[in-house]
RODO-2510 file (C-alpha; in nm, 4 decimals, decimal comma):
residues 239
     n   res          X          Y          Z
     1     x    -1,9561     2,2869     0,6124
     2     x    -1,8516     2,0406     0,8984
     3     x    -1,7445     1,6697     0,7894
     4     x    -2,0858     1,5799     0,9896
     5     x    -2,2867     1,8129     0,7633
     6     x    -2,0491     1,6888     0,4301
     7     x    -2,1354     1,3289     0,5592
     8     x    -2,5259     1,3734     0,5674
     9     x    -2,5118     1,5585     0,2187
    10     x    -2,3294     1,2471     0,0265
    11     x    -2,5528     0,9864     0,2551
    12     x    -2,8727     1,1597     0,1318
    13     x    -2,7592     1,2101    -0,2186
    14     x    -2,9238     1,5633    -0,1999
    15     x    -2,6602     1,8204    -0,2279
    16     x    -2,3339     1,8982    -0,4358
    17     x    -2,0251     1,9428    -0,2182
    18     x    -1,6362     2,0655    -0,2829
    19     x    -1,3796     1,8024    -0,1663
    20     x    -1,0304     1,8439    -0,1699
    21     x    -0,9185     1,5514    -0,4163
    22     x    -0,5817     1,3329    -0,3743
    23     x    -0,5650     1,1774    -0,6992
    24     x    -0,3649     0,8271    -0,5701
    25     x    -0,2507     0,5699    -0,8145
    26     x    -0,4955     0,3149    -0,5742
    27     x    -0,8627     0,2699    -0,5091
    28     x    -1,0284     0,3665    -0,2333
    29     x    -1,3744     0,1519    -0,1022
    30     x    -1,6108     0,2677     0,1086
    31     x    -1,5628     0,0468     0,4788
    32     x    -1,1629     0,0300     0,3683
    33     x    -0,8782     0,1501     0,5969
    34     x    -0,6232     0,3954     0,4593
    35     x    -0,2528     0,5054     0,6071
    36     x    -0,0958     0,7362     0,4371
    37     x     0,2498     0,9301     0,4609
    38     x     0,1957     1,2944     0,3538
    39     x     0,5444     1,4377     0,2501
    40     x     0,4356     1,7096    -0,0489
    41     x     0,3835     2,0413     0,0509
    42     x     0,0785     2,0985    -0,1255
    43     x    -0,0741     1,7932     0,0501
    44     x     0,0415     1,9216     0,3860
    45     x    -0,1675     2,2192     0,3208
    46     x    -0,4699     2,0152     0,2231
    47     x    -0,4415     1,7402     0,4989
    48     x    -0,4220     2,0555     0,7410
    49     x    -0,7014     2,2557     0,6174
    50     x    -0,9158     1,9144     0,6524
    51     x    -0,8439     1,8988     0,9642
    52     x    -0,9083     2,2401     1,0859
    53     x    -1,2407     2,2496     0,9252
    54     x    -1,2973     1,8569     1,0470
    55     x    -1,3665     1,7842     0,6813
    56     x    -1,3675     1,4840     0,4638
    57     x    -1,1155     1,4376     0,1484
    58     x    -1,1818     1,2877    -0,2079
    59     x    -0,9808     1,0114    -0,2907
    60     x    -0,9793     0,9812    -0,6659
    61     x    -0,7583     0,7372    -0,9154
    62     x    -0,4785     0,8796    -1,1157
    63     x    -0,4622     0,7722    -1,5118
    64     x    -0,1274     0,6549    -1,5588
    65     x    -0,0821     0,8744    -1,8877
    66     x    -0,2009     1,1783    -1,7069
    67     x     0,0677     1,4791    -1,6824
    68     x     0,0877     1,6539    -1,3952
    69     x    -0,2828     1,8416    -1,3223
    70     x    -0,0980     2,1693    -1,2619
    71     x     0,0015     2,2001    -1,6271
    72     x    -0,3341     2,2362    -1,7222
    73     x    -0,6154     2,5271    -1,7068
    74     x    -0,9805     2,4980    -1,7116
    75     x    -1,2219     2,2441    -1,6696
    76     x    -1,0535     1,8735    -1,7648
    77     x    -1,1300     1,5142    -1,7250
    78     x    -0,8090     1,4244    -1,5209
    79     x    -0,8590     1,1525    -1,2537
    80     x    -1,1424     0,8973    -1,3052
    81     x    -1,4552     1,0457    -1,2147
    82     x    -1,5674     0,8308    -0,8973
    83     x    -1,4071     0,8560    -0,5985
    84     x    -1,4861     0,7799    -0,2307
    85     x    -1,4648     1,0104     0,1058
    86     x    -1,1924     0,9722     0,2834
    87     x    -1,2083     1,0455     0,6710
    88     x    -0,9536     1,1141     0,9048
    89     x    -0,9377     0,9004     1,1909
    90     x    -0,6246     0,9368     1,3675
    91     x    -0,3109     1,1462     1,3138
    92     x     0,0766     1,1902     1,3786
    93     x     0,2475     1,5278     1,3129
    94     x     0,6428     1,4647     1,2499
    95     x     0,8560     1,7459     1,3437
    96     x     0,9570     1,8940     1,0098
    97     x     0,6030     1,9115     0,9205
    98     x     0,5139     1,5611     0,7556
    99     x     0,1906     1,3685     0,8611
   100     x     0,0764     1,0210     0,9130
   101     x    -0,2757     0,9921     0,8847
   102     x    -0,4965     0,6678     0,8737
   103     x    -0,8301     0,7549     0,6896
   104     x    -1,1538     0,5587     0,6716
   105     x    -1,3173     0,5473     0,3548
   106     x    -1,6782     0,6392     0,3848
   107     x    -1,9214     0,7609     0,0740
   108     x    -1,8731     0,6861    -0,2930
   109     x    -1,9460     1,0288    -0,5103
   110     x    -1,8817     1,1227    -0,8650
   111     x    -1,7151     1,4360    -0,9682
   112     x    -1,9147     1,6757    -1,1801
   113     x    -1,6378     1,9841    -1,2002
   114     x    -1,2542     2,0225    -1,0834
   115     x    -1,1316     2,3501    -0,9486
   116     x    -0,7627     2,4162    -1,0336
   117     x    -0,7353     2,7369    -0,7880
   118     x    -0,5585     2,6189    -0,5315
   119     x    -0,2246     2,4096    -0,4708
   120     x    -0,4053     2,0912    -0,4392
   121     x    -0,6835     1,9591    -0,6808
   122     x    -1,0655     2,0128    -0,5552
   123     x    -1,3811     1,9014    -0,7449
   124     x    -1,7595     1,9288    -0,7404
   125     x    -1,9176     1,6311    -0,6409
   126     x    -2,2316     1,4209    -0,5751
   127     x    -2,3428     1,1419    -0,4213
   128     x    -2,3219     0,8427    -0,5914
   129     x    -2,4783     0,5633    -0,3753
   130     x    -2,5587     0,1718    -0,4372
   131     x    -2,8623     0,1388    -0,6044
   132     x    -3,0568    -0,1811    -0,5743
   133     x    -3,1570    -0,4387    -0,3258
   134     x    -2,9959    -0,7927    -0,3955
   135     x    -3,1056    -1,1689    -0,3309
   136     x    -3,0826    -1,2832    -0,0238
   137     x    -2,8762    -1,5558    -0,2045
   138     x    -2,6419    -1,3729    -0,3799
   139     x    -2,4888    -1,2026    -0,1218
   140     x    -2,4977    -1,5512     0,0827
   141     x    -2,2767    -1,7138    -0,2535
   142     x    -2,0140    -1,3834    -0,2559
   143     x    -1,9464    -1,4433     0,1079
   144     x    -1,9321    -1,8247     0,0786
   145     x    -1,7002    -1,7460    -0,2124
   146     x    -1,5000    -1,5146    -0,0309
   147     x    -1,4242    -1,6843     0,2073
   148     x    -1,2676    -1,9672    -0,0248
   149     x    -1,0774    -1,7030    -0,2321
   150     x    -0,9306    -1,5841     0,1370
   151     x    -0,8463    -1,9367     0,1926
   152     x    -0,6678    -1,9702    -0,1277
   153     x    -0,4996    -1,6924    -0,1377
   154     x    -0,3191    -1,7250     0,2237
   155     x    -0,1916    -2,0904     0,0884
   156     x    -0,0090    -1,8671    -0,2554
   157     x     0,1061    -1,6044    -0,0054
   158     x     0,1872    -1,8270     0,2657
   159     x     0,0662    -1,5929     0,4832
   160     x    -0,2243    -1,6185     0,6959
   161     x    -0,5006    -1,3947     0,5880
   162     x    -0,7612    -1,3404     0,8129
   163     x    -1,0869    -1,0819     0,7566
   164     x    -1,2572    -1,1625     0,9892
   165     x    -1,6607    -1,2875     0,9778
   166     x    -1,7700    -1,1574     0,6219
   167     x    -2,0304    -0,8923     0,6677
   168     x    -2,4124    -0,9246     0,6844
   169     x    -2,5160    -0,6505     0,5319
   170     x    -2,4629    -0,7482     0,1542
   171     x    -2,3635    -0,3480     0,0668
   172     x    -2,0561    -0,3963     0,3116
   173     x    -2,0201    -0,7651     0,2321
   174     x    -1,9496    -0,5844    -0,1686
   175     x    -1,7325    -0,3264    -0,0880
   176     x    -1,4994    -0,5948     0,1531
   177     x    -1,5195    -0,8285    -0,1874
   178     x    -1,3722    -0,5257    -0,4134
   179     x    -1,1228    -0,4615    -0,1283
   180     x    -1,0024    -0,7821    -0,1117
   181     x    -0,9535    -0,9026    -0,4552
   182     x    -0,5970    -0,8414    -0,6000
   183     x    -0,7034    -0,7074    -0,9159
   184     x    -0,5057    -0,4247    -1,1331
   185     x    -0,6733    -0,0596    -1,0467
   186     x    -0,8428     0,0221    -1,3362
   187     x    -1,0442    -0,3324    -1,2491
   188     x    -1,0924    -0,2167    -0,9425
   189     x    -1,2104     0,1125    -1,0312
   190     x    -1,4716    -0,0646    -1,2577
   191     x    -1,5830    -0,1914    -0,9487
   192     x    -1,6101     0,1336    -0,7824
   193     x    -1,8011     0,2682    -1,0529
   194     x    -2,0557     0,0160    -1,0618
   195     x    -2,3684     0,1700    -1,0496
   196     x    -2,6015    -0,0875    -0,8074
   197     x    -2,5224    -0,3724    -0,5383
   198     x    -2,6967    -0,6458    -0,7284
   199     x    -2,4708    -0,5905    -1,0553
   200     x    -2,1397    -0,5335    -0,8281
   201     x    -2,2329    -0,8727    -0,6295
   202     x    -2,3045    -1,0453    -0,9542
   203     x    -1,9614    -0,9088    -1,1279
   204     x    -1,7551    -1,0012    -0,8007
   205     x    -1,9420    -1,3592    -0,7699
   206     x    -1,8210    -1,3729    -1,1375
   207     x    -1,4415    -1,2915    -1,0340
   208     x    -1,4304    -1,4501    -0,7367
   209     x    -1,4894    -1,7953    -0,9089
   210     x    -1,2569    -1,7091    -1,1721
   211     x    -0,9839    -1,6143    -0,9257
   212     x    -0,9702    -1,8758    -0,6701
   213     x    -0,9506    -2,0930    -0,9923
   214     x    -0,6489    -1,9286    -1,0910
   215     x    -0,4779    -1,9002    -0,7138
   216     x    -0,5781    -2,2637    -0,7109
   217     x    -0,3924    -2,3493    -1,0438
   218     x    -0,0747    -2,1034    -0,9211
   219     x    -0,0423    -2,2949    -0,5840
   220     x    -0,0966    -2,6065    -0,7512
   221     x     0,1893    -2,5222    -0,9923
   222     x     0,4538    -2,3551    -0,7290
   223     x     0,3893    -2,7248    -0,5893
   224     x     0,4898    -2,9267    -0,8506
   225     x     0,8101    -2,7157    -0,9155
   226     x     0,8978    -2,7160    -0,5808
   227     x     0,9068    -3,0831    -0,5647
   228     x     1,1110    -3,1472    -0,8764
   229     x     1,3504    -2,8733    -0,7387
   230     x     1,4171    -3,0527    -0,4798
   231     x     1,4361    -3,4055    -0,6246
   232     x     1,7015    -3,6425    -0,6353
   233     x     1,8906    -3,4466    -0,8852
   234     x     1,7523    -3,0956    -0,7808
   235     x     1,7083    -2,9426    -1,1649
   236     x     1,4122    -2,8865    -1,3910
   237     x     1,4015    -2,9974    -1,7497
   238     x     1,2111    -2,7959    -2,0046
   239     x     0,9211    -3,0557    -2,1341
***
């Protein structure tokens, strides 16, 4: 099955497809660019097959307490069940067989079944599109809060972060926001698993408000500490 065919199947939500799966300690969202350095032989094989067949692979968050899946036999729940297709957009082959690739996340999917008959994990997956249409004011609120959050994050990190213009499309905005939020991976996974768009924007609106406030507190605290350290004595005294 070609990449375009699998893409259309998942977009329409009508077909079940089999994807090679790459369990990682990260969450990939649709629209997110993900560079990867491929060095393990099993994943070199997987990526080379994807390139040859012009097919994507699926990125799924790996559970921290899960042993190597190769120790299992049968249909067991190993990675998280919702992931995103990763489509290879750039490839660099290294002399020793390693690969540098740049991928783009495109479609959410839900894993229905796992297969263990290859050196790498495979899954039977179905499309998991976002349902529902949000109120325009909700998207505008998230867009405004996202800009404030990025500004505050830039100040805390002392580094200019430029996301460009916030997307006008509510779904693209929701995924950009989920990508930008600096959260633990399990919280990122919860965002990826949110079933409908209005709920996702509502959760993000709350998170942006809370995280921006925390960043502001951190920035103010750091400034106060710096003022004391750089003051007349150069010492900090506990209260």
